[in-house]
TORKOL-4160 file (C-alpha; in steps of 0.2 Angstrom, whole numbers, padded with zeros to 4 digits, m for minus):
356
<pt num="1" X="m0041" Y="0041" Z="m0505"/>
<pt num="2" X="m0044" Y="0025" Z="m0515"/>
<pt num="3" X="m0035" Y="0014" Z="m0502"/>
<pt num="4" X="m0045" Y="0002" Z="m0491"/>
<pt num="5" X="m0046" Y="0010" Z="m0473"/>
<pt num="6" X="m0052" Y="0003" Z="m0457"/>
<pt num="7" X="m0056" Y="0007" Z="m0439"/>
<pt num="8" X="m0054" Y="m0008" Z="m0428"/>
<pt num="9" X="m0055" Y="m0011" Z="m0409"/>
<pt num="10" X="m0042" Y="m0022" Z="m0401"/>
<pt num="11" X="m0056" Y="m0035" Z="m0398"/>
<pt num="12" X="m0056" Y="m0036" Z="m0418"/>
<pt num="13" X="m0072" Y="m0027" Z="m0420"/>
<pt num="14" X="m0073" Y="m0017" Z="m0435"/>
<pt num="15" X="m0079" Y="0000" Z="m0430"/>
<pt num="16" X="m0078" Y="0008" Z="m0447"/>
<pt num="17" X="m0073" Y="0005" Z="m0465"/>
<pt num="18" X="m0073" Y="0015" Z="m0482"/>
<pt num="19" X="m0079" Y="0009" Z="m0499"/>
<pt num="20" X="m0063" Y="0003" Z="m0504"/>
<pt num="21" X="m0061" Y="m0008" Z="m0490"/>
<pt num="22" X="m0078" Y="m0016" Z="m0494"/>
<pt num="23" X="m0073" Y="m0020" Z="m0511"/>
<pt num="24" X="m0057" Y="m0028" Z="m0505"/>
<pt num="25" X="m0065" Y="m0038" Z="m0492"/>
<pt num="26" X="m0084" Y="m0040" Z="m0494"/>
<pt num="27" X="m0086" Y="m0046" Z="m0476"/>
<pt num="28" X="m0078" Y="m0031" Z="m0468"/>
<pt num="29" X="m0094" Y="m0023" Z="m0463"/>
<pt num="30" X="m0096" Y="m0012" Z="m0447"/>
<pt num="31" X="m0099" Y="m0024" Z="m0433"/>
<pt num="32" X="m0090" Y="m0039" Z="m0441"/>
<pt num="33" X="m0074" Y="m0046" Z="m0433"/>
<pt num="34" X="m0057" Y="m0044" Z="m0441"/>
<pt num="35" X="m0051" Y="m0061" Z="m0433"/>
<pt num="36" X="m0064" Y="m0070" Z="m0443"/>
<pt num="37" X="m0059" Y="m0062" Z="m0460"/>
<pt num="38" X="m0041" Y="m0066" Z="m0459"/>
<pt num="39" X="m0032" Y="m0081" Z="m0465"/>
<pt num="40" X="m0018" Y="m0078" Z="m0452"/>
<pt num="41" X="m0019" Y="m0086" Z="m0434"/>
<pt num="42" X="m0029" Y="m0076" Z="m0420"/>
<pt num="43" X="m0012" Y="m0074" Z="m0412"/>
<pt num="44" X="m0003" Y="m0066" Z="m0426"/>
<pt num="45" X="m0018" Y="m0054" Z="m0430"/>
<pt num="46" X="m0019" Y="m0050" Z="m0411"/>
<pt num="47" X="m0001" Y="m0046" Z="m0411"/>
<pt num="48" X="m0001" Y="m0035" Z="m0426"/>
<pt num="49" X="m0017" Y="m0025" Z="m0419"/>
<pt num="50" X="m0008" Y="m0023" Z="m0401"/>
<pt num="51" X="0007" Y="m0017" Z="m0410"/>
<pt num="52" X="m0002" Y="m0004" Z="m0419"/>
<pt num="53" X="m0012" Y="0001" Z="m0404"/>
<pt num="54" X="0004" Y="0005" Z="m0395"/>
<pt num="55" X="0010" Y="0016" Z="m0410"/>
<pt num="56" X="0007" Y="0035" Z="m0410"/>
<pt num="57" X="0013" Y="0036" Z="m0427"/>
<pt num="58" X="0009" Y="0024" Z="m0443"/>
<pt num="59" X="0019" Y="0009" Z="m0442"/>
<pt num="60" X="0021" Y="m0004" Z="m0457"/>
<pt num="61" X="0013" Y="m0021" Z="m0455"/>
<pt num="62" X="0003" Y="m0035" Z="m0464"/>
<pt num="63" X="m0015" Y="m0042" Z="m0464"/>
<pt num="64" X="m0020" Y="m0057" Z="m0473"/>
<pt num="65" X="m0038" Y="m0055" Z="m0478"/>
<pt num="66" X="m0050" Y="m0066" Z="m0489"/>
<pt num="67" X="m0054" Y="m0057" Z="m0505"/>
<pt num="68" X="m0070" Y="m0057" Z="m0514"/>
<pt num="69" X="m0064" Y="m0072" Z="m0524"/>
<pt num="70" X="m0062" Y="m0082" Z="m0508"/>
<pt num="71" X="m0043" Y="m0082" Z="m0508"/>
<pt num="72" X="m0032" Y="m0075" Z="m0495"/>
<pt num="73" X="m0023" Y="m0058" Z="m0500"/>
<pt num="74" X="m0008" Y="m0052" Z="m0490"/>
<pt num="75" X="m0011" Y="m0034" Z="m0489"/>
<pt num="76" X="0004" Y="m0023" Z="m0482"/>
<pt num="77" X="m0001" Y="m0006" Z="m0474"/>
<pt num="78" X="0001" Y="0005" Z="m0460"/>
<pt num="79" X="m0008" Y="0007" Z="m0443"/>
<pt num="80" X="m0008" Y="0017" Z="m0427"/>
<pt num="81" X="m0019" Y="0020" Z="m0412"/>
<pt num="82" X="m0034" Y="0030" Z="m0416"/>
<pt num="83" X="m0033" Y="0042" Z="m0401"/>
<pt num="84" X="m0048" Y="0052" Z="m0407"/>
<pt num="85" X="m0060" Y="0038" Z="m0408"/>
<pt num="86" X="m0072" Y="0038" Z="m0393"/>
<pt num="87" X="m0075" Y="0019" Z="m0391"/>
<pt num="88" X="m0075" Y="0008" Z="m0376"/>
<pt num="89" X="m0059" Y="0000" Z="m0380"/>
<pt num="90" X="m0042" Y="0005" Z="m0388"/>
<pt num="91" X="m0045" Y="0008" Z="m0407"/>
<pt num="92" X="m0033" Y="0006" Z="m0422"/>
<pt num="93" X="m0034" Y="0015" Z="m0438"/>
<pt num="94" X="m0027" Y="0005" Z="m0453"/>
<pt num="95" X="m0023" Y="0010" Z="m0472"/>
<pt num="96" X="m0019" Y="m0005" Z="m0483"/>
<pt num="97" X="m0011" Y="m0007" Z="m0499"/>
<pt num="98" X="m0018" Y="m0023" Z="m0506"/>
<pt num="99" X="m0008" Y="m0035" Z="m0516"/>
<pt num="100" X="m0011" Y="m0053" Z="m0522"/>
<pt num="101" X="m0003" Y="m0067" Z="m0512"/>
<pt num="102" X="0005" Y="m0075" Z="m0527"/>
<pt num="103" X="0020" Y="m0063" Z="m0525"/>
<pt num="104" X="0036" Y="m0070" Z="m0519"/>
<pt num="105" X="0045" Y="m0064" Z="m0503"/>
<pt num="106" X="0057" Y="m0053" Z="m0514"/>
<pt num="107" X="0042" Y="m0044" Z="m0522"/>
<pt num="108" X="0034" Y="m0042" Z="m0504"/>
<pt num="109" X="0050" Y="m0034" Z="m0498"/>
<pt num="110" X="0051" Y="m0022" Z="m0513"/>
<pt num="111" X="0032" Y="m0018" Z="m0512"/>
<pt num="112" X="0035" Y="m0013" Z="m0493"/>
<pt num="113" X="0050" Y="m0002" Z="m0498"/>
<pt num="114" X="0040" Y="0007" Z="m0511"/>
<pt num="115" X="0026" Y="0010" Z="m0498"/>
<pt num="116" X="0038" Y="0016" Z="m0485"/>
<pt num="117" X="0046" Y="0028" Z="m0498"/>
<pt num="118" X="0029" Y="0034" Z="m0503"/>
<pt num="119" X="0025" Y="0038" Z="m0485"/>
<pt num="120" X="0041" Y="0047" Z="m0482"/>
<pt num="121" X="0037" Y="0058" Z="m0497"/>
<pt num="122" X="0019" Y="0060" Z="m0491"/>
<pt num="123" X="0026" Y="0066" Z="m0474"/>
<pt num="124" X="0037" Y="0079" Z="m0481"/>
<pt num="125" X="0024" Y="0086" Z="m0492"/>
<pt num="126" X="0012" Y="0087" Z="m0479"/>
<pt num="127" X="0025" Y="0094" Z="m0466"/>
<pt num="128" X="0029" Y="0108" Z="m0478"/>
<pt num="129" X="0010" Y="0111" Z="m0481"/>
<pt num="130" X="0006" Y="0112" Z="m0463"/>
<pt num="131" X="0021" Y="0124" Z="m0458"/>
<pt num="132" X="0017" Y="0135" Z="m0473"/>
<pt num="133" X="m0001" Y="0137" Z="m0466"/>
<pt num="134" X="0002" Y="0140" Z="m0448"/>
<pt num="135" X="0008" Y="0158" Z="m0445"/>
<pt num="136" X="0024" Y="0161" Z="m0436"/>
<pt num="137" X="0018" Y="0178" Z="m0430"/>
<pt num="138" X="0003" Y="0188" Z="m0430"/>
<pt num="139" X="0003" Y="0206" Z="m0437"/>
<pt num="140" X="m0009" Y="0220" Z="m0437"/>
<pt num="141" X="m0019" Y="0213" Z="m0422"/>
<pt num="142" X="m0023" Y="0224" Z="m0407"/>
<pt num="143" X="m0017" Y="0211" Z="m0395"/>
<pt num="144" X="m0001" Y="0201" Z="m0390"/>
<pt num="145" X="m0001" Y="0184" Z="m0397"/>
<pt num="146" X="0010" Y="0169" Z="m0395"/>
<pt num="147" X="0008" Y="0152" Z="m0403"/>
<pt num="148" X="0017" Y="0135" Z="m0406"/>
<pt num="149" X="0014" Y="0119" Z="m0414"/>
<pt num="150" X="0024" Y="0103" Z="m0410"/>
<pt num="151" X="0021" Y="0087" Z="m0420"/>
<pt num="152" X="0021" Y="0070" Z="m0413"/>
<pt num="153" X="0036" Y="0058" Z="m0417"/>
<pt num="154" X="0042" Y="0054" Z="m0435"/>
<pt num="155" X="0030" Y="0046" Z="m0446"/>
<pt num="156" X="0015" Y="0056" Z="m0440"/>
<pt num="157" X="0023" Y="0073" Z="m0439"/>
<pt num="158" X="0009" Y="0081" Z="m0448"/>
<pt num="159" X="m0010" Y="0081" Z="m0445"/>
<pt num="160" X="m0024" Y="0092" Z="m0443"/>
<pt num="161" X="m0020" Y="0104" Z="m0428"/>
<pt num="162" X="m0021" Y="0122" Z="m0435"/>
<pt num="163" X="m0023" Y="0140" Z="m0427"/>
<pt num="164" X="m0025" Y="0157" Z="m0435"/>
<pt num="165" X="m0028" Y="0175" Z="m0429"/>
<pt num="166" X="m0033" Y="0189" Z="m0441"/>
<pt num="167" X="m0042" Y="0206" Z="m0440"/>
<pt num="168" X="m0061" Y="0204" Z="m0445"/>
<pt num="169" X="m0063" Y="0214" Z="m0461"/>
<pt num="170" X="m0071" Y="0232" Z="m0459"/>
<pt num="171" X="m0071" Y="0231" Z="m0440"/>
<pt num="172" X="m0059" Y="0234" Z="m0425"/>
<pt num="173" X="m0062" Y="0216" Z="m0420"/>
<pt num="174" X="m0050" Y="0201" Z="m0420"/>
<pt num="175" X="m0054" Y="0183" Z="m0425"/>
<pt num="176" X="m0045" Y="0169" Z="m0416"/>
<pt num="177" X="m0047" Y="0151" Z="m0420"/>
<pt num="178" X="m0040" Y="0134" Z="m0416"/>
<pt num="179" X="m0044" Y="0117" Z="m0423"/>
<pt num="180" X="m0040" Y="0099" Z="m0425"/>
<pt num="181" X="m0044" Y="0087" Z="m0440"/>
<pt num="182" X="m0046" Y="0069" Z="m0434"/>
<pt num="183" X="m0031" Y="0058" Z="m0440"/>
<pt num="184" X="m0013" Y="0061" Z="m0446"/>
<pt num="185" X="m0005" Y="0063" Z="m0463"/>
<pt num="186" X="m0007" Y="0072" Z="m0480"/>
<pt num="187" X="m0026" Y="0070" Z="m0481"/>
<pt num="188" X="m0029" Y="0078" Z="m0464"/>
<pt num="189" X="m0016" Y="0091" Z="m0468"/>
<pt num="190" X="m0025" Y="0095" Z="m0484"/>
<pt num="191" X="m0042" Y="0096" Z="m0475"/>
<pt num="192" X="m0034" Y="0108" Z="m0462"/>
<pt num="193" X="m0029" Y="0119" Z="m0476"/>
<pt num="194" X="m0046" Y="0119" Z="m0484"/>
<pt num="195" X="m0055" Y="0123" Z="m0467"/>
<pt num="196" X="m0042" Y="0137" Z="m0464"/>
<pt num="197" X="m0046" Y="0145" Z="m0480"/>
<pt num="198" X="m0065" Y="0143" Z="m0479"/>
<pt num="199" X="m0066" Y="0150" Z="m0462"/>
<pt num="200" X="m0056" Y="0166" Z="m0468"/>
<pt num="201" X="m0069" Y="0167" Z="m0483"/>
<pt num="202" X="m0083" Y="0165" Z="m0471"/>
<pt num="203" X="m0076" Y="0179" Z="m0460"/>
<pt num="204" X="m0077" Y="0191" Z="m0473"/>
<pt num="205" X="m0096" Y="0191" Z="m0472"/>
<pt num="206" X="m0100" Y="0183" Z="m0455"/>
<pt num="207" X="m0084" Y="0187" Z="m0445"/>
<pt num="208" X="m0092" Y="0195" Z="m0430"/>
<pt num="209" X="m0105" Y="0180" Z="m0428"/>
<pt num="210" X="m0094" Y="0165" Z="m0422"/>
<pt num="211" X="m0110" Y="0154" Z="m0424"/>
<pt num="212" X="m0113" Y="0159" Z="m0442"/>
<pt num="213" X="m0095" Y="0156" Z="m0447"/>
<pt num="214" X="m0095" Y="0139" Z="m0438"/>
<pt num="215" X="m0111" Y="0134" Z="m0447"/>
<pt num="216" X="m0103" Y="0139" Z="m0463"/>
<pt num="217" X="m0088" Y="0127" Z="m0460"/>
<pt num="218" X="m0100" Y="0113" Z="m0454"/>
<pt num="219" X="m0109" Y="0114" Z="m0470"/>
<pt num="220" X="m0093" Y="0113" Z="m0480"/>
<pt num="221" X="m0087" Y="0098" Z="m0471"/>
<pt num="222" X="m0104" Y="0090" Z="m0472"/>
<pt num="223" X="m0105" Y="0093" Z="m0491"/>
<pt num="224" X="m0088" Y="0092" Z="m0498"/>
<pt num="225" X="m0078" Y="0082" Z="m0485"/>
<pt num="226" X="m0091" Y="0069" Z="m0479"/>
<pt num="227" X="m0078" Y="0057" Z="m0473"/>
<pt num="228" X="m0068" Y="0069" Z="m0462"/>
<pt num="229" X="m0072" Y="0076" Z="m0445"/>
<pt num="230" X="m0064" Y="0091" Z="m0436"/>
<pt num="231" X="m0066" Y="0101" Z="m0420"/>
<pt num="232" X="m0064" Y="0120" Z="m0419"/>
<pt num="233" X="m0066" Y="0135" Z="m0408"/>
<pt num="234" X="m0069" Y="0152" Z="m0416"/>
<pt num="235" X="m0068" Y="0167" Z="m0405"/>
<pt num="236" X="m0070" Y="0186" Z="m0409"/>
<pt num="237" X="m0062" Y="0199" Z="m0398"/>
<pt num="238" X="m0071" Y="0216" Z="m0397"/>
<pt num="239" X="m0059" Y="0228" Z="m0389"/>
<pt num="240" X="m0072" Y="0242" Z="m0389"/>
<pt num="241" X="m0083" Y="0232" Z="m0377"/>
<pt num="242" X="m0070" Y="0222" Z="m0369"/>
<pt num="243" X="m0079" Y="0207" Z="m0374"/>
<pt num="244" X="m0075" Y="0189" Z="m0381"/>
<pt num="245" X="m0089" Y="0180" Z="m0391"/>
<pt num="246" X="m0086" Y="0162" Z="m0396"/>
<pt num="247" X="m0093" Y="0146" Z="m0403"/>
<pt num="248" X="m0086" Y="0129" Z="m0400"/>
<pt num="249" X="m0088" Y="0114" Z="m0412"/>
<pt num="250" X="m0083" Y="0099" Z="m0401"/>
<pt num="251" X="m0066" Y="0107" Z="m0396"/>
<pt num="252" X="m0057" Y="0106" Z="m0380"/>
<pt num="253" X="m0063" Y="0122" Z="m0370"/>
<pt num="254" X="m0051" Y="0137" Z="m0370"/>
<pt num="255" X="m0046" Y="0145" Z="m0354"/>
<pt num="256" X="m0047" Y="0163" Z="m0349"/>
<pt num="257" X="m0033" Y="0168" Z="m0338"/>
<pt num="258" X="m0038" Y="0183" Z="m0328"/>
<pt num="259" X="m0026" Y="0197" Z="m0324"/>
<pt num="260" X="m0029" Y="0193" Z="m0305"/>
<pt num="261" X="m0022" Y="0176" Z="m0308"/>
<pt num="262" X="m0039" Y="0166" Z="m0308"/>
<pt num="263" X="m0043" Y="0155" Z="m0322"/>
<pt num="264" X="m0060" Y="0151" Z="m0331"/>
<pt num="265" X="m0064" Y="0137" Z="m0342"/>
<pt num="266" X="m0074" Y="0143" Z="m0357"/>
<pt num="267" X="m0086" Y="0129" Z="m0359"/>
<pt num="268" X="m0104" Y="0138" Z="m0358"/>
<pt num="269" X="m0107" Y="0131" Z="m0376"/>
<pt num="270" X="m0100" Y="0115" Z="m0384"/>
<pt num="271" X="m0108" Y="0110" Z="m0400"/>
<pt num="272" X="m0105" Y="0093" Z="m0411"/>
<pt num="273" X="m0089" Y="0093" Z="m0421"/>
<pt num="274" X="m0089" Y="0100" Z="m0439"/>
<pt num="275" X="m0097" Y="0087" Z="m0450"/>
<pt num="276" X="m0107" Y="0080" Z="m0436"/>
<pt num="277" X="m0121" Y="0092" Z="m0431"/>
<pt num="278" X="m0133" Y="0085" Z="m0444"/>
<pt num="279" X="m0140" Y="0102" Z="m0448"/>
<pt num="280" X="m0141" Y="0108" Z="m0429"/>
<pt num="281" X="m0139" Y="0126" Z="m0424"/>
<pt num="282" X="m0123" Y="0132" Z="m0418"/>
<pt num="283" X="m0123" Y="0143" Z="m0402"/>
<pt num="284" X="m0112" Y="0158" Z="m0396"/>
<pt num="285" X="m0107" Y="0163" Z="m0378"/>
<pt num="286" X="m0100" Y="0180" Z="m0371"/>
<pt num="287" X="m0087" Y="0184" Z="m0359"/>
<pt num="288" X="m0078" Y="0199" Z="m0353"/>
<pt num="289" X="m0061" Y="0200" Z="m0359"/>
<pt num="290" X="m0052" Y="0214" Z="m0349"/>
<pt num="291" X="m0035" Y="0222" Z="m0351"/>
<pt num="292" X="m0022" Y="0210" Z="m0343"/>
<pt num="293" X="m0033" Y="0194" Z="m0347"/>
<pt num="294" X="m0026" Y="0181" Z="m0358"/>
<pt num="295" X="m0035" Y="0168" Z="m0369"/>
<pt num="296" X="m0027" Y="0151" Z="m0369"/>
<pt num="297" X="m0032" Y="0140" Z="m0383"/>
<pt num="298" X="m0025" Y="0122" Z="m0387"/>
<pt num="299" X="m0028" Y="0105" Z="m0395"/>
<pt num="300" X="m0032" Y="0090" Z="m0386"/>
<pt num="301" X="m0014" Y="0083" Z="m0387"/>
<pt num="302" X="m0009" Y="0095" Z="m0373"/>
<pt num="303" X="m0021" Y="0089" Z="m0360"/>
<pt num="304" X="m0026" Y="0071" Z="m0364"/>
<pt num="305" X="m0018" Y="0056" Z="m0355"/>
<pt num="306" X="m0022" Y="0038" Z="m0357"/>
<pt num="307" X="m0032" Y="0030" Z="m0343"/>
<pt num="308" X="m0037" Y="0048" Z="m0337"/>
<pt num="309" X="m0053" Y="0058" Z="m0340"/>
<pt num="310" X="m0052" Y="0074" Z="m0350"/>
<pt num="311" X="m0059" Y="0084" Z="m0334"/>
<pt num="312" X="m0043" Y="0078" Z="m0325"/>
<pt num="313" X="m0032" Y="0085" Z="m0338"/>
<pt num="314" X="m0041" Y="0101" Z="m0339"/>
<pt num="315" X="m0040" Y="0103" Z="m0321"/>
<pt num="316" X="m0021" Y="0101" Z="m0321"/>
<pt num="317" X="m0020" Y="0114" Z="m0334"/>
<pt num="318" X="m0030" Y="0126" Z="m0325"/>
<pt num="319" X="m0018" Y="0123" Z="m0310"/>
<pt num="320" X="m0003" Y="0126" Z="m0321"/>
<pt num="321" X="m0011" Y="0142" Z="m0327"/>
<pt num="322" X="m0015" Y="0150" Z="m0310"/>
<pt num="323" X="0003" Y="0146" Z="m0305"/>
<pt num="324" X="0011" Y="0159" Z="m0317"/>
<pt num="325" X="0017" Y="0176" Z="m0309"/>
<pt num="326" X="0014" Y="0191" Z="m0321"/>
<pt num="327" X="0017" Y="0181" Z="m0336"/>
<pt num="328" X="0018" Y="0187" Z="m0355"/>
<pt num="329" X="0008" Y="0177" Z="m0368"/>
<pt num="330" X="0025" Y="0170" Z="m0374"/>
<pt num="331" X="0028" Y="0164" Z="m0356"/>
<pt num="332" X="0012" Y="0156" Z="m0355"/>
<pt num="333" X="0013" Y="0147" Z="m0373"/>
<pt num="334" X="0031" Y="0141" Z="m0369"/>
<pt num="335" X="0026" Y="0134" Z="m0351"/>
<pt num="336" X="0010" Y="0125" Z="m0357"/>
<pt num="337" X="0020" Y="0117" Z="m0371"/>
<pt num="338" X="0034" Y="0112" Z="m0359"/>
<pt num="339" X="0021" Y="0105" Z="m0347"/>
<pt num="340" X="0012" Y="0095" Z="m0360"/>
<pt num="341" X="0027" Y="0086" Z="m0366"/>
<pt num="342" X="0025" Y="0075" Z="m0351"/>
<pt num="343" X="0008" Y="0069" Z="m0356"/>
<pt num="344" X="0006" Y="0051" Z="m0361"/>
<pt num="345" X="m0003" Y="0055" Z="m0377"/>
<pt num="346" X="0004" Y="0053" Z="m0394"/>
<pt num="347" X="m0004" Y="0067" Z="m0403"/>
<pt num="348" X="0001" Y="0084" Z="m0410"/>
<pt num="349" X="0001" Y="0098" Z="m0399"/>
<pt num="350" X="m0004" Y="0116" Z="m0403"/>
<pt num="351" X="m0006" Y="0131" Z="m0392"/>
<pt num="352" X="m0012" Y="0149" Z="m0395"/>
<pt num="353" X="m0012" Y="0162" Z="m0382"/>
<pt num="354" X="m0018" Y="0180" Z="m0384"/>
<pt num="355" X="m0016" Y="0194" Z="m0372"/>
<pt num="356" X="m0029" Y="0208" Z="m0371"/>
């Protein structure tokens, strides 16, 4: 991406920016305050940030920034709440399309129209890409699988949520993966497609070792996608040993719904997200997976709510799962999706359920 991008807290503190943003506005360093870099009034800047912070999907807006020549530049762009950012205040991710302030109102309107049209084209391309990569059904797997993906509202209907199930080559085992690339839009959908392909390629050599497969993806993100971050949980089911082996790179922990109705949170290992381990080792954990048990994987949009801890959301999901009576994977998948519609969290939702 050659467009200027910012991550900003509601207080105006700049939490991150790319190189294009630095060229557009040299003062836009991490730790600087956006209010001091704008030629608009603090009230106007604050209104724009608050409107974007309430938006789960990208919305058009304008920032007036002082450029390298010292003149204000009105920069149309899009912004929305950065739900993935772990900050002490609500954060906003912003993508700008800089333009000189000399343009008249009619030119500015035309520029915004072109921006909206481009975003709509980008949305259609990314949505088609994502749907083509998420399997509608899983064949040749010795277990019953149900999966569903539901995008957030229009304007952010694509993102980085993904899942996959496949036989591990030359074995009787099955690989199951669910992941989430931070952000929304065509860039994130493209990263998602790359990670899915790289994981399948890594599984040809390291398929039965979730730690090694995860390490391969971690190195790929660190080397070729240094501006991206993703979470992922990769598990391998061994039907001969009635065992599940998994590695978790910063993803919300899967749940194991036992045949007796009890529910276990698979959080024995949780390592840093892909691209954030800085060369650290990835670990694995093992758990018995008997006939009648189900593995329930999901993305954070299923359980996260504003003003609520993640543990609270995980506890609510566990209570939901233990309330099912003799369910099939498709029942659990549909039930979790219906339940998560009520979450106060504007993010994509993906659920993958495998019955052993």
